[in-house]
PALUM-864747 format. One record per residue (C-alpha): residue number from 1; x, y, z. Coordinates in Angstrom, 3 decimals. Example, Ala and Ser with C-alpha at 12.3 -4.5 7.8 and 13.67 -1.06 7.14 Angstrom:
<node><k>1</k><X>12.300</X><Y>-4.500</Y><Z>7.800</Z></node>
<node><k>2</k><X>13.670</X><Y>-1.060</Y><Z>7.140</Z></node>
***
This chain:
<node><k>1</k><X>0.000</X><Y>0.000</Y><Z>0.000</Z></node>
<node><k>2</k><X>1.292</X><Y>3.412</Y><Z>-0.923</Z></node>
<node><k>3</k><X>2.053</X><Y>6.265</Y><Z>1.492</Z></node>
<node><k>4</k><X>-0.962</X><Y>8.196</Y><Z>0.195</Z></node>
<node><k>5</k><X>-3.252</X><Y>5.370</Y><Z>1.057</Z></node>
<node><k>6</k><X>-1.876</X><Y>5.142</Y><Z>4.623</Z></node>
<node><k>7</k><X>-2.475</X><Y>8.886</Y><Z>5.130</Z></node>
<node><k>8</k><X>-6.069</X><Y>8.641</Y><Z>3.970</Z></node>
<node><k>9</k><X>-7.029</X><Y>5.854</Y><Z>6.322</Z></node>
<node><k>10</k><X>-5.421</X><Y>7.456</Y><Z>9.487</Z></node>
<node><k>11</k><X>-8.090</X><Y>7.941</Y><Z>12.195</Z></node>
<node><k>12</k><X>-8.977</X><Y>11.536</Y><Z>13.155</Z></node>
<node><k>13</k><X>-7.298</X><Y>13.129</Y><Z>16.260</Z></node>
<node><k>14</k><X>-9.544</X><Y>13.424</Y><Z>19.344</Z></node>
<node><k>15</k><X>-10.926</X><Y>16.908</Y><Z>20.013</Z></node>
<node><k>16</k><X>-9.404</X><Y>18.597</Y><Z>23.085</Z></node>
<node><k>17</k><X>-10.832</X><Y>21.356</Y><Z>25.357</Z></node>
<node><k>18</k><X>-8.626</X><Y>23.884</Y><Z>23.634</Z></node>
<node><k>19</k><X>-10.241</X><Y>22.912</Y><Z>20.340</Z></node>
<node><k>20</k><X>-13.703</X><Y>23.280</Y><Z>21.812</Z></node>
<node><k>21</k><X>-12.809</X><Y>26.685</Y><Z>23.389</Z></node>
<node><k>22</k><X>-11.360</X><Y>27.904</Y><Z>20.119</Z></node>
<node><k>23</k><X>-14.472</X><Y>26.788</Y><Z>18.288</Z></node>
<node><k>24</k><X>-16.727</X><Y>28.528</Y><Z>20.818</Z></node>
<node><k>25</k><X>-14.722</X><Y>31.776</Y><Z>20.498</Z></node>
<node><k>26</k><X>-14.842</X><Y>31.540</Y><Z>16.738</Z></node>
<node><k>27</k><X>-18.626</X><Y>31.085</Y><Z>16.838</Z></node>
<node><k>28</k><X>-18.992</X><Y>34.202</Y><Z>19.010</Z></node>
<node><k>29</k><X>-16.661</X><Y>36.124</Y><Z>16.819</Z></node>
<node><k>30</k><X>-14.579</X><Y>37.128</Y><Z>19.908</Z></node>
<node><k>31</k><X>-11.661</X><Y>39.442</Y><Z>19.393</Z></node>
<node><k>32</k><X>-9.006</X><Y>40.197</Y><Z>22.094</Z></node>
<node><k>33</k><X>-10.641</X><Y>43.589</Y><Z>22.758</Z></node>
<node><k>34</k><X>-14.072</X><Y>42.084</Y><Z>23.214</Z></node>
<node><k>35</k><X>-12.615</X><Y>39.459</Y><Z>25.539</Z></node>
<node><k>36</k><X>-10.986</X><Y>42.122</Y><Z>27.769</Z></node>
<node><k>37</k><X>-14.211</X><Y>44.158</Y><Z>27.869</Z></node>
<node><k>38</k><X>-16.162</X><Y>41.059</Y><Z>28.812</Z></node>
<node><k>39</k><X>-13.796</X><Y>40.273</Y><Z>31.665</Z></node>
<node><k>40</k><X>-14.089</X><Y>43.872</Y><Z>33.001</Z></node>
<node><k>41</k><X>-17.891</X><Y>43.710</Y><Z>32.861</Z></node>
<node><k>42</k><X>-17.896</X><Y>40.431</Y><Z>34.768</Z></node>
<node><k>43</k><X>-15.610</X><Y>41.862</Y><Z>37.457</Z></node>
<node><k>44</k><X>-17.743</X><Y>44.996</Y><Z>37.860</Z></node>
<node><k>45</k><X>-20.876</X><Y>42.890</Y><Z>38.158</Z></node>
<node><k>46</k><X>-19.220</X><Y>40.667</Y><Z>40.789</Z></node>
<node><k>47</k><X>-18.142</X><Y>43.631</Y><Z>42.898</Z></node>
<node><k>48</k><X>-21.592</X><Y>45.226</Y><Z>42.685</Z></node>
<node><k>49</k><X>-23.275</X><Y>42.001</Y><Z>43.701</Z></node>
<node><k>50</k><X>-20.931</X><Y>41.565</Y><Z>46.677</Z></node>
<node><k>51</k><X>-21.731</X><Y>45.051</Y><Z>47.975</Z></node>
<node><k>52</k><X>-25.470</X><Y>44.471</Y><Z>47.591</Z></node>
<node><k>53</k><X>-25.273</X><Y>41.218</Y><Z>49.525</Z></node>
<node><k>54</k><X>-23.386</X><Y>42.793</Y><Z>52.462</Z></node>
<node><k>55</k><X>-25.330</X><Y>43.327</Y><Z>55.760</Z></node>
<node><k>56</k><X>-26.470</X><Y>46.958</Y><Z>56.265</Z></node>
<node><k>57</k><X>-24.425</X><Y>49.015</Y><Z>58.784</Z></node>
<node><k>58</k><X>-25.884</X><Y>49.350</Y><Z>62.323</Z></node>
<node><k>59</k><X>-27.964</X><Y>52.464</Y><Z>63.100</Z></node>
<node><k>60</k><X>-26.052</X><Y>55.511</Y><Z>64.259</Z></node>
<node><k>61</k><X>-27.503</X><Y>55.378</Y><Z>67.761</Z></node>
<node><k>62</k><X>-26.190</X><Y>51.824</Y><Z>68.216</Z></node>
<node><k>63</k><X>-22.650</X><Y>53.050</Y><Z>67.548</Z></node>
<node><k>64</k><X>-22.705</X><Y>55.649</Y><Z>70.334</Z></node>
<node><k>65</k><X>-20.690</X><Y>54.761</Y><Z>73.488</Z></node>
<node><k>66</k><X>-22.728</X><Y>53.930</Y><Z>76.556</Z></node>
<node><k>67</k><X>-22.022</X><Y>55.749</Y><Z>79.824</Z></node>
<node><k>68</k><X>-20.609</X><Y>53.566</Y><Z>82.604</Z></node>
<node><k>69</k><X>-21.999</X><Y>53.631</Y><Z>86.121</Z></node>
<node><k>70</k><X>-18.852</X><Y>55.373</Y><Z>87.413</Z></node>
<node><k>71</k><X>-19.289</X><Y>58.258</Y><Z>84.958</Z></node>
<node><k>72</k><X>-22.872</X><Y>59.030</Y><Z>85.964</Z></node>
<node><k>73</k><X>-23.350</X><Y>62.077</Y><Z>88.264</Z></node>
<node><k>74</k><X>-24.366</X><Y>61.436</Y><Z>91.844</Z></node>
<node><k>75</k><X>-28.037</X><Y>61.572</Y><Z>92.568</Z></node>
<node><k>76</k><X>-29.047</X><Y>65.022</Y><Z>93.709</Z></node>
<node><k>77</k><X>-25.861</X><Y>66.613</Y><Z>92.340</Z></node>
<node><k>78</k><X>-27.740</X><Y>68.709</Y><Z>89.761</Z></node>
<node><k>79</k><X>-29.126</X><Y>72.090</Y><Z>90.792</Z></node>
<node><k>80</k><X>-32.697</X><Y>71.899</Y><Z>91.969</Z></node>
<node><k>81</k><X>-32.686</X><Y>68.209</Y><Z>92.878</Z></node>
<node><k>82</k><X>-34.673</X><Y>67.366</Y><Z>95.963</Z></node>
<node><k>83</k><X>-32.370</X><Y>66.649</Y><Z>98.901</Z></node>
<node><k>84</k><X>-29.250</X><Y>68.071</Y><Z>97.228</Z></node>
<node><k>85</k><X>-27.390</X><Y>71.098</Y><Z>98.491</Z></node>
<node><k>86</k><X>-27.399</X><Y>74.275</Y><Z>96.310</Z></node>
<node><k>87</k><X>-24.682</X><Y>74.211</Y><Z>93.689</Z></node>
<node><k>88</k><X>-24.567</X><Y>70.414</Y><Z>93.542</Z></node>
<node><k>89</k><X>-22.725</X><Y>69.924</Y><Z>96.867</Z></node>
<node><k>90</k><X>-23.562</X><Y>67.161</Y><Z>99.340</Z></node>
<node><k>91</k><X>-26.524</X><Y>67.617</Y><Z>101.610</Z></node>
<node><k>92</k><X>-25.064</X><Y>68.702</Y><Z>104.979</Z></node>
<node><k>93</k><X>-27.883</X><Y>66.969</Y><Z>106.837</Z></node>
<node><k>94</k><X>-27.550</X><Y>63.706</Y><Z>104.940</Z></node>
<node><k>95</k><X>-23.753</X><Y>63.645</Y><Z>105.387</Z></node>
<node><k>96</k><X>-23.801</X><Y>64.128</Y><Z>109.145</Z></node>
<node><k>97</k><X>-22.450</X><Y>61.211</Y><Z>111.109</Z></node>
<node><k>98</k><X>-24.316</X><Y>59.564</Y><Z>113.989</Z></node>
<node><k>99</k><X>-23.392</X><Y>61.170</Y><Z>117.260</Z></node>
<node><k>100</k><X>-22.890</X><Y>64.660</Y><Z>115.788</Z></node>
<node><k>101</k><X>-26.080</X><Y>65.815</Y><Z>117.497</Z></node>
<node><k>102</k><X>-25.176</X><Y>67.371</Y><Z>120.888</Z></node>
<node><k>103</k><X>-28.274</X><Y>65.685</Y><Z>122.347</Z></node>
<node><k>104</k><X>-26.587</X><Y>62.305</Y><Z>121.764</Z></node>
<node><k>105</k><X>-23.750</X><Y>62.985</Y><Z>124.242</Z></node>
<node><k>106</k><X>-23.059</X><Y>64.233</Y><Z>127.745</Z></node>
<node><k>107</k><X>-20.098</X><Y>66.349</Y><Z>128.825</Z></node>
<node><k>108</k><X>-18.799</X><Y>65.611</Y><Z>132.328</Z></node>
<node><k>109</k><X>-15.819</X><Y>66.636</Y><Z>134.439</Z></node>
<node><k>110</k><X>-13.894</X><Y>63.671</Y><Z>135.870</Z></node>
<node><k>111</k><X>-11.702</X><Y>64.697</Y><Z>138.819</Z></node>
<node><k>112</k><X>-9.860</X><Y>63.217</Y><Z>141.762</Z></node>
<node><k>113</k><X>-7.848</X><Y>60.004</Y><Z>141.769</Z></node>
<node><k>114</k><X>-7.950</X><Y>59.237</Y><Z>138.033</Z></node>
<node><k>115</k><X>-5.099</X><Y>59.000</Y><Z>135.551</Z></node>
<node><k>116</k><X>-6.189</X><Y>61.900</Y><Z>133.324</Z></node>
<node><k>117</k><X>-8.555</X><Y>64.299</Y><Z>135.114</Z></node>
<node><k>118</k><X>-10.523</X><Y>66.595</Y><Z>132.852</Z></node>
<node><k>119</k><X>-13.591</X><Y>67.018</Y><Z>130.684</Z></node>
<node><k>120</k><X>-14.881</X><Y>63.911</Y><Z>128.921</Z></node>
<node><k>121</k><X>-17.537</X><Y>63.516</Y><Z>126.217</Z></node>
<node><k>122</k><X>-19.586</X><Y>60.327</Y><Z>126.439</Z></node>
<node><k>123</k><X>-22.699</X><Y>58.953</Y><Z>124.731</Z></node>
<node><k>124</k><X>-26.017</X><Y>59.876</Y><Z>126.265</Z></node>
<node><k>125</k><X>-27.034</X><Y>57.285</Y><Z>128.859</Z></node>
<node><k>126</k><X>-23.456</X><Y>56.491</Y><Z>129.915</Z></node>
<node><k>127</k><X>-22.661</X><Y>55.565</Y><Z>133.549</Z></node>
<node><k>128</k><X>-20.075</X><Y>56.801</Y><Z>136.056</Z></node>
<node><k>129</k><X>-17.766</X><Y>53.844</Y><Z>135.454</Z></node>
<node><k>130</k><X>-17.568</X><Y>54.784</Y><Z>131.771</Z></node>
<node><k>131</k><X>-16.538</X><Y>58.318</Y><Z>132.686</Z></node>
<node><k>132</k><X>-13.797</X><Y>56.952</Y><Z>134.954</Z></node>
<node><k>133</k><X>-12.574</X><Y>54.663</Y><Z>132.146</Z></node>
<node><k>134</k><X>-12.553</X><Y>57.606</Y><Z>129.709</Z></node>
<node><k>135</k><X>-10.297</X><Y>59.493</Y><Z>132.128</Z></node>
<node><k>136</k><X>-7.706</X><Y>56.699</Y><Z>131.991</Z></node>
<node><k>137</k><X>-9.073</X><Y>54.707</Y><Z>134.923</Z></node>
<node><k>138</k><X>-8.607</X><Y>55.119</Y><Z>138.651</Z></node>
<node><k>139</k><X>-5.168</X><Y>55.484</Y><Z>140.231</Z></node>
<node><k>140</k><X>-3.886</X><Y>52.914</Y><Z>142.779</Z></node>
<node><k>141</k><X>-4.738</X><Y>55.229</Y><Z>145.711</Z></node>
<node><k>142</k><X>-8.373</X><Y>55.682</Y><Z>144.584</Z></node>
<node><k>143</k><X>-11.109</X><Y>54.606</Y><Z>147.006</Z></node>
<node><k>144</k><X>-13.555</X><Y>53.191</Y><Z>144.473</Z></node>
<node><k>145</k><X>-15.806</X><Y>51.796</Y><Z>147.210</Z></node>
<node><k>146</k><X>-17.016</X><Y>55.343</Y><Z>147.869</Z></node>
<node><k>147</k><X>-18.081</X><Y>55.966</Y><Z>144.273</Z></node>
<node><k>148</k><X>-21.377</X><Y>54.777</Y><Z>142.794</Z></node>
<node><k>149</k><X>-20.034</X><Y>53.478</Y><Z>139.488</Z></node>
<node><k>150</k><X>-23.513</X><Y>52.514</Y><Z>138.269</Z></node>
<node><k>151</k><X>-24.963</X><Y>56.030</Y><Z>138.588</Z></node>
<node><k>152</k><X>-26.161</X><Y>57.521</Y><Z>135.266</Z></node>
<node><k>153</k><X>-24.405</X><Y>60.596</Y><Z>133.949</Z></node>
<node><k>154</k><X>-26.069</X><Y>63.903</Y><Z>133.184</Z></node>
<node><k>155</k><X>-24.691</X><Y>66.693</Y><Z>131.063</Z></node>
<node><k>156</k><X>-22.475</X><Y>69.118</Y><Z>132.984</Z></node>
<node><k>157</k><X>-21.954</X><Y>67.064</Y><Z>136.132</Z></node>
<node><k>158</k><X>-18.678</X><Y>66.328</Y><Z>137.911</Z></node>
<node><k>159</k><X>-17.501</X><Y>62.811</Y><Z>138.755</Z></node>
<node><k>160</k><X>-15.070</X><Y>62.881</Y><Z>141.685</Z></node>
<node><k>161</k><X>-12.986</X><Y>59.842</Y><Z>142.718</Z></node>
<node><k>162</k><X>-11.560</X><Y>60.296</Y><Z>146.258</Z></node>
<node><k>163</k><X>-8.330</X><Y>58.851</Y><Z>147.541</Z></node>
<node><k>164</k><X>-8.164</X><Y>56.345</Y><Z>150.370</Z></node>
<node><k>165</k><X>-8.412</X><Y>58.253</Y><Z>153.657</Z></node>
<node><k>166</k><X>-9.516</X><Y>61.485</Y><Z>152.005</Z></node>
<node><k>167</k><X>-12.283</X><Y>63.243</Y><Z>153.966</Z></node>
<node><k>168</k><X>-15.696</X><Y>63.457</Y><Z>152.354</Z></node>
<node><k>169</k><X>-17.259</X><Y>61.005</Y><Z>149.993</Z></node>
<node><k>170</k><X>-16.858</X><Y>60.171</Y><Z>146.343</Z></node>
<node><k>171</k><X>-19.735</X><Y>61.536</Y><Z>144.293</Z></node>
<node><k>172</k><X>-20.998</X><Y>62.292</Y><Z>140.861</Z></node>
<node><k>173</k><X>-21.772</X><Y>65.992</Y><Z>141.186</Z></node>
<node><k>174</k><X>-24.685</X><Y>67.546</Y><Z>139.338</Z></node>
<node><k>175</k><X>-24.228</X><Y>70.874</Y><Z>137.493</Z></node>
<node><k>176</k><X>-25.770</X><Y>72.722</Y><Z>140.441</Z></node>
<node><k>177</k><X>-23.211</X><Y>71.253</Y><Z>142.853</Z></node>
<node><k>178</k><X>-25.513</X><Y>68.703</Y><Z>144.482</Z></node>
<node><k>179</k><X>-24.763</X><Y>65.005</Y><Z>144.703</Z></node>
<node><k>180</k><X>-26.090</X><Y>62.999</Y><Z>141.748</Z></node>
<node><k>181</k><X>-25.717</X><Y>59.318</Y><Z>142.428</Z></node>
<node><k>182</k><X>-22.829</X><Y>59.684</Y><Z>144.912</Z></node>
<node><k>183</k><X>-22.366</X><Y>57.986</Y><Z>148.242</Z></node>
<node><k>184</k><X>-21.828</X><Y>61.085</Y><Z>150.392</Z></node>
<node><k>185</k><X>-21.186</X><Y>64.830</Y><Z>150.427</Z></node>
<node><k>186</k><X>-18.763</X><Y>66.404</Y><Z>147.941</Z></node>
<node><k>187</k><X>-15.063</X><Y>66.131</Y><Z>148.871</Z></node>
<node><k>188</k><X>-13.598</X><Y>68.797</Y><Z>151.150</Z></node>
<node><k>189</k><X>-10.225</X><Y>70.288</Y><Z>150.135</Z></node>
<node><k>190</k><X>-7.662</X><Y>71.418</Y><Z>152.704</Z></node>
<node><k>191</k><X>-6.448</X><Y>74.861</Y><Z>151.639</Z></node>
<node><k>192</k><X>-3.047</X><Y>74.295</Y><Z>153.248</Z></node>
<node><k>193</k><X>-2.266</X><Y>70.937</Y><Z>151.560</Z></node>
<node><k>194</k><X>-4.275</X><Y>70.901</Y><Z>148.319</Z></node>
<node><k>195</k><X>-2.454</X><Y>70.859</Y><Z>145.016</Z></node>
<node><k>196</k><X>-3.179</X><Y>73.221</Y><Z>142.124</Z></node>
<node><k>197</k><X>-5.105</X><Y>70.449</Y><Z>140.368</Z></node>
<node><k>198</k><X>-7.269</X><Y>69.813</Y><Z>143.445</Z></node>
<node><k>199</k><X>-7.977</X><Y>73.518</Y><Z>143.861</Z></node>
<node><k>200</k><X>-8.748</X><Y>73.828</Y><Z>140.152</Z></node>
<node><k>201</k><X>-11.539</X><Y>71.255</Y><Z>140.581</Z></node>
<node><k>202</k><X>-13.399</X><Y>73.470</Y><Z>143.082</Z></node>
<node><k>203</k><X>-16.444</X><Y>75.330</Y><Z>141.716</Z></node>
<node><k>204</k><X>-15.535</X><Y>78.732</Y><Z>140.306</Z></node>
<node><k>205</k><X>-11.780</X><Y>78.151</Y><Z>140.681</Z></node>
<node><k>206</k><X>-9.711</X><Y>78.071</Y><Z>137.526</Z></node>
<node><k>207</k><X>-5.987</X><Y>77.492</Y><Z>137.048</Z></node>
<node><k>208</k><X>-5.143</X><Y>81.172</Y><Z>137.645</Z></node>
<node><k>209</k><X>-6.996</X><Y>81.436</Y><Z>140.974</Z></node>
<node><k>210</k><X>-5.675</X><Y>78.015</Y><Z>142.057</Z></node>
<node><k>211</k><X>-2.131</X><Y>79.267</Y><Z>141.448</Z></node>
<node><k>212</k><X>-2.925</X><Y>82.484</Y><Z>143.360</Z></node>
<node><k>213</k><X>-4.136</X><Y>80.425</Y><Z>146.368</Z></node>
<node><k>214</k><X>-0.928</X><Y>78.366</Y><Z>146.381</Z></node>
<node><k>215</k><X>1.220</X><Y>81.519</Y><Z>146.056</Z></node>
<node><k>216</k><X>-0.657</X><Y>83.251</Y><Z>148.908</Z></node>
<node><k>217</k><X>-0.275</X><Y>80.137</Y><Z>151.069</Z></node>
<node><k>218</k><X>3.476</X><Y>80.007</Y><Z>150.452</Z></node>
<node><k>219</k><X>3.917</X><Y>83.726</Y><Z>151.080</Z></node>
<node><k>220</k><X>1.923</X><Y>83.900</Y><Z>154.338</Z></node>
<node><k>221</k><X>2.661</X><Y>80.489</Y><Z>155.804</Z></node>
<node><k>222</k><X>-0.752</X><Y>78.976</Y><Z>155.122</Z></node>
<node><k>223</k><X>-4.343</X><Y>79.814</Y><Z>155.921</Z></node>
<node><k>224</k><X>-5.666</X><Y>80.054</Y><Z>159.470</Z></node>
<node><k>225</k><X>-9.321</X><Y>80.220</Y><Z>158.385</Z></node>
<node><k>226</k><X>-11.469</X><Y>79.809</Y><Z>155.322</Z></node>
<node><k>227</k><X>-12.135</X><Y>83.570</Y><Z>155.363</Z></node>
<node><k>228</k><X>-8.456</X><Y>84.027</Y><Z>154.505</Z></node>
<node><k>229</k><X>-9.441</X><Y>83.318</Y><Z>150.890</Z></node>
<node><k>230</k><X>-10.756</X><Y>86.888</Y><Z>150.702</Z></node>
<node><k>231</k><X>-7.122</X><Y>88.008</Y><Z>150.660</Z></node>
<node><k>232</k><X>-6.491</X><Y>86.022</Y><Z>147.455</Z></node>
<node><k>233</k><X>-6.761</X><Y>87.976</Y><Z>144.228</Z></node>
<node><k>234</k><X>-9.891</X><Y>86.950</Y><Z>142.324</Z></node>
<node><k>235</k><X>-11.936</X><Y>85.709</Y><Z>145.286</Z></node>
<node><k>236</k><X>-14.800</X><Y>87.832</Y><Z>146.610</Z></node>
<node><k>237</k><X>-17.534</X><Y>87.277</Y><Z>149.168</Z></node>
<node><k>238</k><X>-19.861</X><Y>85.519</Y><Z>146.701</Z></node>
<node><k>239</k><X>-17.179</X><Y>83.047</Y><Z>145.633</Z></node>
<node><k>240</k><X>-16.168</X><Y>82.489</Y><Z>149.274</Z></node>
<node><k>241</k><X>-19.787</X><Y>81.603</Y><Z>150.161</Z></node>
<node><k>242</k><X>-19.775</X><Y>79.120</Y><Z>147.263</Z></node>
<node><k>243</k><X>-16.525</X><Y>77.525</Y><Z>148.459</Z></node>
<node><k>244</k><X>-17.216</X><Y>77.528</Y><Z>152.205</Z></node>
<node><k>245</k><X>-18.642</X><Y>73.967</Y><Z>152.275</Z></node>
<node><k>246</k><X>-15.903</X><Y>72.600</Y><Z>150.021</Z></node>
<node><k>247</k><X>-12.752</X><Y>73.814</Y><Z>151.764</Z></node>
<node><k>248</k><X>-11.190</X><Y>73.568</Y><Z>155.191</Z></node>
<node><k>249</k><X>-7.934</X><Y>74.507</Y><Z>156.940</Z></node>
***
């Protein structure tokens, strides 16, 4: 058989995808320019579809920051709020601490054989033993058996703790000078042996007059009678009458 005959009977080559793509492009009469334009149109359509399918943005009010509890103004801070002080300040009544009311406390003078004699402030309804504790407690020479430790305190009274062997009785003195819950008459002070502190605890006698009594005693060799107090600067007849039952020589 000749070479021509072999060529004529050769089976056709199978069609590939490139052949099919080339045939499709030839049927559409696609040129390189049309192909580029088509690709651009497809891309634009894809981008537009992606944007349309996106979820809408949240409303503007949902994007605003929320105030935290710590950043909120205190209640009543604004002007005109009920219960708030003018200008937004704290209410002075609402901010007062318990016990600030003077009616909730008593002021007493603790004197005699205690560690720290002086004025003490105690809650209303307190007892004599609490006043003694507030003054640092009794000293070793105190005669506590002559003091009514359970007596209630009243505002302005004096609590006196006598020493062992001291004349008179331990008492809680009322503001008027009478005994309030004591076990005997108020203590009597010897003008010739009393210290400045003991004289200072007498009614109407302050530190200056107590010092004047001690100076007069040292200068004149002591007192021979209670009336000798009239010679002390600052003591008149009215004050002598007030002291007469509380002093001796």
